[in-house]
N, C-alpha and C positions, 0 to 999 in steps of 0.2 A: 630473564623472561624474554621469549622470542617475539617476533613481529605479530604472529597470529594471536598469541596469548595477550599481548597488549591491546589488540583490537577488541577481544572479548571482554577484557577488564573495563575498557572504556564503555563498551555497550552496556554492561551491567551497572555501571555508575550513572550513565546519562539516559539510558533507555533507547539509545540509537547510536549509530556510528556511520559516518559518511566517508566513502573511499572514492576519490576522483581518479579519472584515467585508469580505471580498473580493467575495462574491456577495450579491445582494439577498435579504432574508429571504423575500419573497413567492415568488421563484423557487425557493428552497430548500424551502419548504412544498409547492409544487406537485410538485417532483421527489420529495420524501419520500413523498407520497401515491401517486405512480405506482409507486415501488419497493415500498411495502408492499402495494399491490394485486397486484403480480406474485407476491410471496412467499406471500400468503394467511396463514391462521391458523397452520398447522403444517407448514412446508416440510420436505422430506426432505434428508438429507445426500447429497452427491454424491461424497464420497471413500470409500475403502475403510476398513474397521474398523482394519486394520493401520496405515494412515496416521494416522488420528485418534488411535489409541492411542500410537504412537511419537512423533508430532510435537507432541502436545498442542495441536493446532489444530482448532478447531470453527467453520468459516466456510463458508457456502453461497454459492457464486459465481453470478452471472448476467451474461451477455454480450449485452445488448440489441441492439447493432448487428449482431451475427452472426445475429440473428433477423429482421433487416430492420426494427428498431424504433428509429429515430433520435430517441428522445424527449428526448434530453438535449443538443441542439445549443446551447442557451443557455450551456452550459459548453464543450462541445467546440469551438465556433466563436467563443468569446469572444475579442475582439481583444487585450486586454491579457494575458489568460491565455496566449495563444499567443505574444505578443511576449516575455514572460518566458521561455517555453520556448525560443524561438529564441536568446535571449541566453545561456541555459545550454548548449544543445546545438549552437548555431551553425546555419548554413543547411542546408536540405534534410533536417531531422529528419523523422521519420515517426511517425504514430500507430501504436501497437502494438495496443491494444484498450481498450475501455471495460469495466470490470468492477465490478459492484455486489457488495458483500460484506455478508451478513446473518449475525448471530450471535444465536442464541436466548438468552433469559434463562436464567441458570444455567450457561451454557457456559464453556469454558476460555479463550476468546479465541484468541490466536495466540502461540506460543512464539517465542523468539529465532530470527531467521533472516536470511539474505541472499537476495534474490530471484533471484540468479544467481551462478554461481561467480566468485570475485574474482581468480583467478590472472592474468587478462589485464585490466589496469586500463582498457584502451580499449574493452572489451566490457561493456556494462552497460545497464540500463534506468533510466528516470526515472519514479518514482511521482509522480503528481499527485493527491494525496488531497483529496477535497472532502467536507465534512461538512454533511449536509442537516438535522441536528438537533444539539442540544447534547450533548456528552459530559461528564457531571458525576458527582458522588458517587452519585447515585441510579441512573444507568444503568450505572456501571462502564465497563469497556472503554477505559480510558485508553491512549493510545499512549506507548510507552517507546522512546526513541532514544538511541543511544550517539554523541555528537558526534565528528566527525572519523574515525569508523570506516570511512568509504569509502576511507581510505588505510591501514587497519590490517591488510590481508590477510584471512585466513580467520577466521571466527567461532570463538572458542575452544571446545573440548570442555567439556561440563558439563551440568548439569540444565537441561531445556528452558526452564523459567520462572524459574530462580534469578536474583536480582539480580546485576548486574555493576557494580563500582565505577565511578562516573563517569556512570552512566545518568541521563537526565532524563525526567521524567514530565509529559505534557501532557494537558489536558482541552480539546480543541478545541470552540469554540462554533459554532453554526449559521452557515454562510457562510464558514468558515475554509478556506484552502487550505494544504496542506503539500507543498512540493516536496522529494522525498526520493530520494537516490541509492540505486540498487538494491544496492550493495555495503555500504551503511551498516547496521549491526546494528540491528534494531528488533523490537518485539513489541507485543502488545495484552494488557492485563490482563483477568482474569476479568470476565464480563459479568453484570450484575444484572438489567437489563431489555433487551428486544430492541434490538439495536444495528445501525445501518446506517452504512457508509462507502462511498465510491465512488472508483474509481481509474481515471483517464484516462492509462493508461501510454503513454509515448513512448520513442523510442530515437534515438540519433544515426544519421546516414546511414550505410548499409552494415552495420548491426547485423543479425545473423541473426534471423529471425522467431521462432525457438524459444529465444531468449535466456533466457526465464524457465521453460523446461521443467525444468531442474534447480535445485532450491532447497537451500540449505545450512542445516541445523539443527545444534544443538549435539551431537546424538547420531547424526546420519545425513546423507547426501545422498539426496534423493528425486527420482525422475524421474516427472513427472506423466503423460507420454504413454504410458508402459508400466505405470504404477501399481506401481513397484517401488523398493525401497531399493537403491541402487547402491553405497553405502558405509556401513558401520557405523562410527561415530565414538565411540570409547571412551577 
């Protein structure tokens, strides 16, 4: 079994895999500067107040490729990055979108969630999270993952940010990649300094383009396209 096959095997066992020092620091510095230039000094929220209040999520997204700005091809077209994706998702997988995520200093981060409903195990997205700067004690915004939760069904009802027994907390360094199954429970801890992460989302062949339109939180299911709570979870 080769290196890439071992990565895929670990991914399917745990629901995620973390690869440190995957991307060059110089490339990460360049991309971090481009992302910060886009957001500026005081970017505005793009979600409704109801969503922010109920979800305990404070993240400002940016989709550069939708704006005709393919600034990040050094990641998007990276040969090994995509070979790993192919080993996980098999042939004819598709890019879903590239999403930059900005969290302001002092914001809540992201509450526990699943990126798409888990009822159909064959319908899911793959998060390919890339970190262009260090996440550490000074920045806050650590990522919290529940191992093997991609096989656990629906996220249990509870308080949005409350700890779940068995969770693991990670502080990704600059250049780190996390491959994370969309059904795997995960969250981001409160942010102390402005925080950036990037997500080059991919999907298996035949997956609906709107697979991530409905997100599952501990207290609700939310539909982004219509900006509404479609299920209260109590």
